[in-house]
Biopython code that builds the backbone (N, CA, C, O; Angstrom):
import numpy as np
from Bio.PDB.StructureBuilder import StructureBuilder

atoms = [
    (1, "MET", "N", (58.869, 27.128, -31.768)),
    (1, "MET", "CA", (58.457, 26.688, -30.283)),
    (1, "MET", "C", (58.360, 25.469, -30.060)),
    (1, "MET", "O", (57.312, 25.204, -30.651)),
    (2, "GLN", "N", (58.772, 24.402, -29.556)),
    (2, "GLN", "CA", (58.403, 23.146, -28.752)),
    (2, "GLN", "C", (57.196, 23.337, -27.876)),
    (2, "GLN", "O", (57.068, 23.940, -26.810)),
    (3, "GLU", "N", (56.179, 22.528, -28.759)),
    (3, "GLU", "CA", (54.944, 22.227, -27.593)),
    (3, "GLU", "C", (55.584, 21.255, -26.692)),
    (3, "GLU", "O", (56.623, 20.600, -26.788)),
    (4, "ALA", "N", (54.389, 21.373, -25.514)),
    (4, "ALA", "CA", (54.647, 20.818, -24.488)),
    (4, "ALA", "C", (53.674, 19.593, -24.178)),
    (4, "ALA", "O", (52.451, 19.690, -24.078)),
    (5, "TYR", "N", (54.627, 18.101, -24.007)),
    (5, "TYR", "CA", (53.964, 16.796, -24.069)),
    (5, "TYR", "C", (53.977, 16.356, -22.875)),
    (5, "TYR", "O", (54.961, 16.345, -22.136)),
    (6, "ILE", "N", (52.700, 15.902, -22.574)),
    (6, "ILE", "CA", (52.346, 15.549, -20.973)),
    (6, "ILE", "C", (51.625, 14.413, -21.595)),
    (6, "ILE", "O", (50.724, 14.243, -22.415)),
    (7, "LYS", "N", (52.823, 13.346, -20.462)),
    (7, "LYS", "CA", (51.959, 11.878, -21.021)),
    (7, "LYS", "C", (51.067, 11.405, -20.045)),
    (7, "LYS", "O", (51.335, 11.216, -18.858)),
    (8, "ILE", "N", (49.693, 11.175, -20.764)),
    (8, "ILE", "CA", (48.652, 10.917, -19.718)),
    (8, "ILE", "C", (48.449, 9.414, -19.238)),
    (8, "ILE", "O", (48.529, 8.358, -19.867)),
    (9, "MET", "N", (48.186, 9.659, -18.025)),
    (9, "MET", "CA", (48.271, 8.253, -17.826)),
    (9, "MET", "C", (47.090, 7.446, -17.650)),
    (9, "MET", "O", (46.267, 8.172, -17.095)),
    (10, "ASP", "N", (46.706, 6.550, -17.806)),
    (10, "ASP", "CA", (45.470, 5.736, -18.049)),
    (10, "ASP", "C", (45.169, 4.808, -16.422)),
    (10, "ASP", "O", (44.077, 4.448, -15.983)),
    (11, "VAL", "N", (46.279, 4.650, -15.914)),
    (11, "VAL", "CA", (45.992, 3.802, -14.564)),
    (11, "VAL", "C", (47.403, 4.472, -13.624)),
    (11, "VAL", "O", (48.532, 4.771, -14.012)),
    (12, "SER", "N", (46.764, 4.544, -12.246)),
    (12, "SER", "CA", (47.914, 5.327, -11.379)),
    (12, "SER", "C", (48.167, 4.005, -10.012)),
    (12, "SER", "O", (47.251, 3.723, -9.240)),
    (13, "VAL", "N", (48.881, 3.661, -9.977)),
    (13, "VAL", "CA", (48.771, 2.148, -9.233)),
    (13, "VAL", "C", (49.522, 2.920, -7.611)),
    (13, "VAL", "O", (50.683, 3.325, -7.558)),
    (14, "ILE", "N", (48.751, 2.958, -6.694)),
    (14, "ILE", "CA", (49.846, 3.717, -5.144)),
    (14, "ILE", "C", (50.029, 2.941, -4.159)),
    (14, "ILE", "O", (49.091, 2.188, -3.894)),
    (15, "PHE", "N", (50.783, 2.898, -3.641)),
    (15, "PHE", "CA", (50.936, 1.575, -2.230)),
    (15, "PHE", "C", (51.698, 2.221, -1.210)),
    (15, "PHE", "O", (52.880, 2.545, -1.320)),
    (16, "ALA", "N", (51.107, 2.360, -0.403)),
    (16, "ALA", "CA", (52.136, 2.709, 0.974)),
    (16, "ALA", "C", (53.381, 1.523, 1.515)),
    (16, "ALA", "O", (52.752, 0.560, 1.952)),
    (17, "THR", "N", (54.153, 1.391, 1.576)),
    (17, "THR", "CA", (55.068, 0.575, 2.618)),
    (17, "THR", "C", (55.882, 0.820, 3.571)),
    (17, "THR", "O", (56.480, 1.894, 3.649)),
    (18, "HIS", "N", (56.020, -0.178, 4.453)),
    (18, "HIS", "CA", (56.767, 0.129, 5.563)),
    (18, "HIS", "C", (57.679, -1.317, 5.602)),
    (18, "HIS", "O", (56.995, -2.340, 5.583)),
    (19, "ASN", "N", (59.251, -1.505, 5.659)),
    (19, "ASN", "CA", (59.505, -2.833, 5.800)),
    (19, "ASN", "C", (59.056, -4.201, 5.235)),
    (19, "ASN", "O", (59.145, -5.270, 5.840)),
    (20, "ARG", "N", (58.470, -3.986, 3.758)),
    (20, "ARG", "CA", (58.393, -5.331, 3.275)),
    (20, "ARG", "C", (59.239, -5.992, 2.042)),
    (20, "ARG", "O", (59.005, -6.486, 0.939)),
    (21, "GLU", "N", (60.105, -5.773, 2.690)),
    (21, "GLU", "CA", (61.471, -6.410, 1.869)),
    (21, "GLU", "C", (60.510, -8.081, 1.618)),
    (21, "GLU", "O", (60.774, -8.488, 0.487)),
    (22, "ASP", "N", (59.889, -8.700, 2.092)),
    (22, "ASP", "CA", (59.235, -9.832, 2.213)),
    (22, "ASP", "C", (58.080, -10.132, 1.054)),
    (22, "ASP", "O", (57.753, -11.262, 0.691)),
    (23, "VAL", "N", (57.759, -9.405, 0.760)),
    (23, "VAL", "CA", (56.442, -9.387, -0.464)),
    (23, "VAL", "C", (56.853, -8.525, -1.884)),
    (23, "VAL", "O", (56.301, -8.649, -2.978)),
    (24, "LEU", "N", (57.743, -7.812, -1.613)),
    (24, "LEU", "CA", (57.939, -7.220, -2.579)),
    (24, "LEU", "C", (58.556, -7.130, -3.863)),
    (24, "LEU", "O", (58.404, -6.231, -4.690)),
    (25, "GLU", "N", (59.573, -8.588, -3.983)),
    (25, "GLU", "CA", (59.590, -9.524, -5.188)),
    (25, "GLU", "C", (58.390, -9.825, -5.984)),
    (25, "GLU", "O", (58.047, -9.565, -7.137)),
    (26, "GLN", "N", (57.731, -10.612, -4.749)),
    (26, "GLN", "CA", (56.685, -11.309, -5.611)),
    (26, "GLN", "C", (55.332, -9.676, -6.214)),
    (26, "GLN", "O", (54.457, -9.820, -7.068)),
    (27, "VAL", "N", (55.499, -8.894, -5.759)),
    (27, "VAL", "CA", (54.589, -7.967, -5.950)),
    (27, "VAL", "C", (54.901, -7.111, -7.441)),
    (27, "VAL", "O", (54.075, -6.456, -8.076)),
    (28, "PHE", "N", (56.395, -7.340, -7.791)),
    (28, "PHE", "CA", (57.073, -6.683, -8.426)),
    (28, "PHE", "C", (56.924, -7.662, -9.422)),
    (28, "PHE", "O", (56.826, -7.324, -10.602)),
    (29, "ALA", "N", (56.891, -9.076, -9.003)),
    (29, "ALA", "CA", (56.884, -10.399, -10.473)),
    (29, "ALA", "C", (55.422, -9.977, -11.009)),
    (29, "ALA", "O", (55.261, -9.412, -12.091)),
    (30, "ALA", "N", (54.633, -10.233, -10.345)),
    (30, "ALA", "CA", (52.991, -9.971, -10.744)),
    (30, "ALA", "C", (52.796, -8.920, -11.903)),
    (30, "ALA", "O", (52.360, -9.017, -13.051)),
    (31, "TRP", "N", (53.369, -7.712, -11.033)),
    (31, "TRP", "CA", (53.468, -6.729, -12.421)),
    (31, "TRP", "C", (54.316, -6.628, -13.429)),
    (31, "TRP", "O", (54.020, -5.875, -14.357)),
    (32, "LYS", "N", (55.612, -7.405, -13.457)),
    (32, "LYS", "CA", (55.723, -7.732, -14.884)),
    (32, "LYS", "C", (55.446, -8.830, -15.742)),
    (32, "LYS", "O", (56.031, -9.119, -16.785)),
    (33, "LYS", "N", (54.232, -9.573, -15.046)),
    (33, "LYS", "CA", (53.523, -10.266, -15.781)),
    (33, "LYS", "C", (51.911, -9.534, -16.625)),
    (33, "LYS", "O", (51.201, -9.804, -17.594)),
    (34, "THR", "N", (51.972, -8.521, -15.546)),
    (34, "THR", "CA", (50.500, -7.534, -16.094)),
    (34, "THR", "C", (51.787, -6.613, -17.130)),
    (34, "THR", "O", (51.277, -6.301, -18.206)),
    (35, "ASP", "N", (52.616, -6.352, -17.065)),
    (35, "ASP", "CA", (53.275, -5.060, -17.776)),
    (35, "ASP", "C", (53.332, -6.103, -19.646)),
    (35, "ASP", "O", (52.785, -5.489, -20.563)),
    (36, "ARG", "N", (53.672, -6.869, -19.848)),
    (36, "ARG", "CA", (53.694, -8.177, -21.000)),
    (36, "ARG", "C", (52.276, -7.733, -21.636)),
    (36, "ARG", "O", (52.242, -7.065, -22.670)),
    (37, "VAL", "N", (51.397, -8.044, -21.124)),
    (37, "VAL", "CA", (50.120, -7.761, -21.508)),
    (37, "VAL", "C", (49.336, -6.479, -21.783)),
    (37, "VAL", "O", (48.643, -6.389, -22.796)),
    (38, "THR", "N", (49.431, -5.549, -20.952)),
    (38, "THR", "CA", (48.096, -4.591, -20.438)),
    (38, "THR", "C", (48.726, -3.464, -21.876)),
    (38, "THR", "O", (49.883, -3.254, -22.242)),
    (39, "LYS", "N", (47.907, -3.129, -22.209)),
    (39, "LYS", "CA", (47.801, -2.192, -23.140)),
    (39, "LYS", "C", (47.604, -0.613, -22.588)),
    (39, "LYS", "O", (47.786, 0.377, -23.297)),
    (40, "TYR", "N", (47.287, -0.592, -21.492)),
    (40, "TYR", "CA", (47.502, 1.056, -20.946)),
    (40, "TYR", "C", (48.725, 1.045, -20.635)),
    (40, "TYR", "O", (49.655, 0.239, -20.656)),
    (41, "GLU", "N", (48.390, 2.999, -20.089)),
    (41, "GLU", "CA", (49.778, 3.461, -19.858)),
    (41, "GLU", "C", (49.591, 3.432, -18.080)),
    (41, "GLU", "O", (48.434, 3.508, -17.669)),
    (42, "TYR", "N", (50.382, 3.355, -17.359)),
    (42, "TYR", "CA", (50.467, 2.983, -16.194)),
    (42, "TYR", "C", (51.891, 3.785, -15.333)),
    (42, "TYR", "O", (52.937, 4.161, -15.862)),
    (43, "GLU", "N", (51.589, 3.857, -14.198)),
    (43, "GLU", "CA", (52.993, 4.402, -13.591)),
    (43, "GLU", "C", (52.792, 3.852, -12.041)),
    (43, "GLU", "O", (51.899, 4.453, -11.443)),
    (44, "ILE", "N", (53.437, 2.857, -11.313)),
    (44, "ILE", "CA", (53.586, 2.414, -10.194)),
    (44, "ILE", "C", (54.285, 3.189, -9.024)),
    (44, "ILE", "O", (55.505, 3.146, -8.862)),
    (45, "ILE", "N", (53.245, 4.061, -8.037)),
    (45, "ILE", "CA", (53.564, 4.974, -7.155)),
    (45, "ILE", "C", (53.915, 4.046, -5.812)),
    (45, "ILE", "O", (53.002, 3.499, -5.192)),
    (46, "CYS", "N", (55.586, 3.888, -5.335)),
    (46, "CYS", "CA", (55.627, 3.428, -4.078)),
    (46, "CYS", "C", (56.028, 4.412, -3.152)),
    (46, "CYS", "O", (57.134, 4.935, -3.290)),
    (47, "SER", "N", (54.921, 4.891, -1.784)),
    (47, "SER", "CA", (55.408, 5.620, -0.989)),
    (47, "SER", "C", (56.136, 4.874, 0.447)),
    (47, "SER", "O", (55.411, 4.494, 1.366)),
    (48, "ASP", "N", (57.272, 4.761, 0.488)),
    (48, "ASP", "CA", (57.693, 4.362, 1.202)),
    (48, "ASP", "C", (57.847, 5.189, 2.884)),
    (48, "ASP", "O", (58.272, 6.300, 3.201)),
    (49, "ASP", "N", (57.348, 4.181, 3.591)),
    (49, "ASP", "CA", (57.236, 5.369, 5.313)),
    (49, "ASP", "C", (58.309, 4.825, 6.118)),
    (49, "ASP", "O", (58.158, 4.157, 7.141)),
    (50, "ASP", "N", (60.168, 5.394, 5.206)),
    (50, "ASP", "CA", (60.790, 5.405, 6.557)),
    (50, "ASP", "C", (60.974, 3.942, 6.845)),
    (50, "ASP", "O", (60.514, 3.474, 7.886)),
    (51, "SER", "N", (61.523, 3.307, 6.112)),
    (51, "SER", "CA", (61.898, 0.986, 5.860)),
    (51, "SER", "C", (62.997, 1.430, 6.386)),
    (51, "SER", "O", (63.519, 2.531, 6.211)),
    (52, "THR", "N", (63.395, 0.442, 7.125)),
    (52, "THR", "CA", (64.810, 0.239, 7.701)),
    (52, "THR", "C", (65.603, -1.282, 7.515)),
    (52, "THR", "O", (66.630, -1.739, 8.017)),
    (53, "ASP", "N", (64.717, -1.762, 6.653)),
    (53, "ASP", "CA", (65.148, -3.155, 5.545)),
    (53, "ASP", "C", (65.597, -2.857, 4.361)),
    (53, "ASP", "O", (65.905, -1.680, 4.173)),
    (54, "HIS", "N", (65.705, -3.517, 3.612)),
    (54, "HIS", "CA", (66.001, -3.447, 2.478)),
    (54, "HIS", "C", (64.616, -3.076, 1.034)),
    (54, "HIS", "O", (64.985, -3.123, -0.140)),
    (55, "THR", "N", (63.159, -2.747, 1.376)),
    (55, "THR", "CA", (62.595, -1.747, 0.638)),
    (55, "THR", "C", (63.264, -1.218, 0.104)),
    (55, "THR", "O", (64.096, -1.980, -0.389)),
    (56, "ILE", "N", (63.455, -0.055, -0.172)),
    (56, "ILE", "CA", (63.702, 1.106, -0.969)),
    (56, "ILE", "C", (65.000, 0.317, -2.079)),
    (56, "ILE", "O", (64.772, 0.340, -3.289)),
    (57, "GLN", "N", (66.047, -0.212, -1.672)),
    (57, "GLN", "CA", (67.053, -0.873, -2.187)),
    (57, "GLN", "C", (65.900, -1.740, -3.574)),
    (57, "GLN", "O", (65.878, -1.439, -4.767)),
    (58, "ILE", "N", (65.134, -2.742, -2.931)),
    (58, "ILE", "CA", (64.355, -3.034, -3.782)),
    (58, "ILE", "C", (63.308, -2.815, -4.798)),
    (58, "ILE", "O", (62.942, -3.507, -5.747)),
    (59, "ILE", "N", (62.916, -1.650, -4.341)),
    (59, "ILE", "CA", (61.726, -0.885, -5.094)),
    (59, "ILE", "C", (63.540, 0.068, -6.021)),
    (59, "ILE", "O", (63.841, -0.815, -6.824)),
    (60, "GLN", "N", (64.058, 0.618, -6.113)),
    (60, "GLN", "CA", (65.005, 1.420, -6.254)),
    (60, "GLN", "C", (65.327, 0.382, -7.938)),
    (60, "GLN", "O", (64.905, 0.711, -9.047)),
    (61, "SER", "N", (66.205, -0.917, -7.606)),
    (61, "SER", "CA", (66.547, -1.518, -8.172)),
    (61, "SER", "C", (65.343, -2.335, -9.566)),
    (61, "SER", "O", (65.654, -3.058, -10.513)),
    (62, "VAL", "N", (64.309, -1.945, -9.237)),
    (62, "VAL", "CA", (63.563, -2.190, -10.814)),
    (62, "VAL", "C", (63.538, -1.471, -11.876)),
    (62, "VAL", "O", (63.148, -0.304, -11.838)),
    (63, "ARG", "N", (63.913, -2.007, -12.888)),
    (63, "ARG", "CA", (63.752, -1.101, -14.207)),
    (63, "ARG", "C", (62.786, -1.831, -14.970)),
    (63, "ARG", "O", (62.726, -1.087, -15.949)),
    (64, "GLU", "N", (62.267, -2.436, -15.129)),
    (64, "GLU", "CA", (61.482, -2.760, -16.331)),
    (64, "GLU", "C", (60.117, -2.461, -16.256)),
    (64, "GLU", "O", (59.081, -2.980, -16.672)),
    (65, "LEU", "N", (60.436, -1.418, -15.568)),
    (65, "LEU", "CA", (58.222, -1.089, -14.918)),
    (65, "LEU", "C", (58.710, 0.504, -14.345)),
    (65, "LEU", "O", (59.709, 0.844, -13.712)),
    (66, "PRO", "N", (57.340, 1.430, -14.954)),
    (66, "PRO", "CA", (57.561, 2.565, -14.388)),
    (66, "PRO", "C", (57.071, 2.836, -13.028)),
    (66, "PRO", "O", (55.920, 3.045, -12.647)),
    (67, "VAL", "N", (58.503, 2.777, -12.178)),
    (67, "VAL", "CA", (58.306, 2.980, -10.595)),
    (67, "VAL", "C", (58.300, 3.926, -10.439)),
    (67, "VAL", "O", (58.638, 4.599, -11.413)),
    (68, "LYS", "N", (57.938, 4.664, -9.191)),
    (68, "LYS", "CA", (58.518, 6.195, -8.402)),
    (68, "LYS", "C", (58.373, 5.585, -7.238)),
    (68, "LYS", "O", (57.466, 4.791, -6.991)),
    (69, "LEU", "N", (59.310, 5.943, -6.418)),
    (69, "LEU", "CA", (59.688, 5.705, -5.151)),
    (69, "LEU", "C", (59.638, 6.996, -4.667)),
    (69, "LEU", "O", (60.454, 7.804, -5.110)),
    (70, "LEU", "N", (58.538, 7.463, -3.538)),
    (70, "LEU", "CA", (58.539, 8.624, -2.553)),
    (70, "LEU", "C", (58.783, 7.603, -1.589)),
    (70, "LEU", "O", (58.317, 6.492, -1.334)),
    (71, "GLN", "N", (60.101, 8.721, -0.923)),
    (71, "GLN", "CA", (60.436, 8.001, 0.543)),
    (71, "GLN", "C", (59.953, 9.739, 1.712)),
    (71, "GLN", "O", (60.083, 10.963, 1.727)),
    (72, "ASN", "N", (59.396, 8.622, 2.456)),
    (72, "ASN", "CA", (58.867, 9.722, 3.878)),
    (72, "ASN", "C", (59.501, 9.256, 4.742)),
    (72, "ASN", "O", (60.169, 8.227, 4.639)),
    (73, "LYS", "N", (59.347, 10.195, 6.086)),
    (73, "LYS", "CA", (59.627, 10.175, 7.677)),
    (73, "LYS", "C", (58.426, 9.706, 7.915)),
    (73, "LYS", "O", (57.331, 10.018, 7.447)),
    (74, "LYS", "N", (58.823, 8.723, 8.887)),
    (74, "LYS", "CA", (57.868, 8.319, 9.656)),
    (74, "LYS", "C", (56.860, 8.692, 10.033)),
    (74, "LYS", "O", (56.825, 8.663, 11.263)),
    (75, "GLU", "N", (55.513, 9.232, 9.358)),
    (75, "GLU", "CA", (54.768, 9.767, 10.098)),
    (75, "GLU", "C", (53.221, 9.081, 10.317)),
    (75, "GLU", "O", (52.356, 9.304, 11.164)),
    (76, "GLY", "N", (53.268, 8.254, 9.295)),
    (76, "GLY", "CA", (51.641, 7.180, 9.115)),
    (76, "GLY", "C", (51.157, 7.925, 7.522)),
    (76, "GLY", "O", (51.296, 8.944, 6.845)),
    (77, "PRO", "N", (50.437, 6.441, 7.541)),
    (77, "PRO", "CA", (49.619, 6.691, 6.159)),
    (77, "PRO", "C", (48.943, 8.277, 5.761)),
    (77, "PRO", "O", (48.442, 9.100, 6.527)),
    (78, "GLY", "N", (49.169, 8.353, 4.075)),
    (78, "GLY", "CA", (48.543, 9.538, 4.088)),
    (78, "GLY", "C", (49.239, 10.782, 4.549)),
    (78, "GLY", "O", (48.409, 11.666, 4.760)),
    (79, "LYS", "N", (50.592, 11.201, 4.802)),
    (79, "LYS", "CA", (51.026, 12.518, 4.861)),
    (79, "LYS", "C", (52.160, 13.113, 3.913)),
    (79, "LYS", "O", (52.293, 14.326, 3.752)),
    (80, "HIS", "N", (52.825, 12.325, 3.409)),
    (80, "HIS", "CA", (53.068, 12.301, 1.980)),
    (80, "HIS", "C", (52.035, 13.651, 1.047)),
    (80, "HIS", "O", (50.805, 13.656, 1.009)),
    (81, "GLU", "N", (53.015, 14.755, 0.337)),
    (81, "GLU", "CA", (52.616, 15.084, -0.801)),
    (81, "GLU", "C", (52.940, 14.719, -2.057)),
    (81, "GLU", "O", (54.008, 14.108, -2.075)),
    (82, "MET", "N", (52.583, 14.815, -2.810)),
    (82, "MET", "CA", (52.780, 14.725, -4.222)),
    (82, "MET", "C", (53.651, 16.375, -5.310)),
    (82, "MET", "O", (53.240, 17.490, -5.634)),
    (83, "PRO", "N", (54.813, 15.689, -5.483)),
    (83, "PRO", "CA", (55.229, 17.225, -5.516)),
    (83, "PRO", "C", (54.530, 17.713, -6.673)),
    (83, "PRO", "O", (53.568, 17.002, -6.963)),
    (84, "HIS", "N", (54.703, 18.671, -7.401)),
    (84, "HIS", "CA", (54.181, 19.620, -8.397)),
    (84, "HIS", "C", (54.238, 19.374, -9.613)),
    (84, "HIS", "O", (53.794, 20.183, -10.428)),
]
sb = StructureBuilder()
sb.init_structure("model")
sb.init_model(0)
sb.init_chain("A")
sb.init_seg("    ")
for serial, (resi, resn, name, xyz) in enumerate(atoms, 1):
    if name == "N":
        sb.init_residue(resn, " ", resi, " ")
    sb.init_atom(name, np.array(xyz, "f"), 0.0, 1.0, " ", f" {name:<3s}", serial, name[0])
structure = sb.get_structure()
């Protein structure tokens, strides 16, 4: 019988975004620097509010970081429920 393994996160970084392609490259570049020196288990959760620019593509292109993308219909902040 296999035991279930649940990865415990030390830190969850959650931010909402809408049409922010202008700053996301800088945000992820800063996190890549942090990733090289951190000792903590972490995840970055990006909650996108129906962006119409290249925000989604930029987030999806990040492979070196533990990034999760939540895509929402434009309903305003805090409307998305986390999957169980």
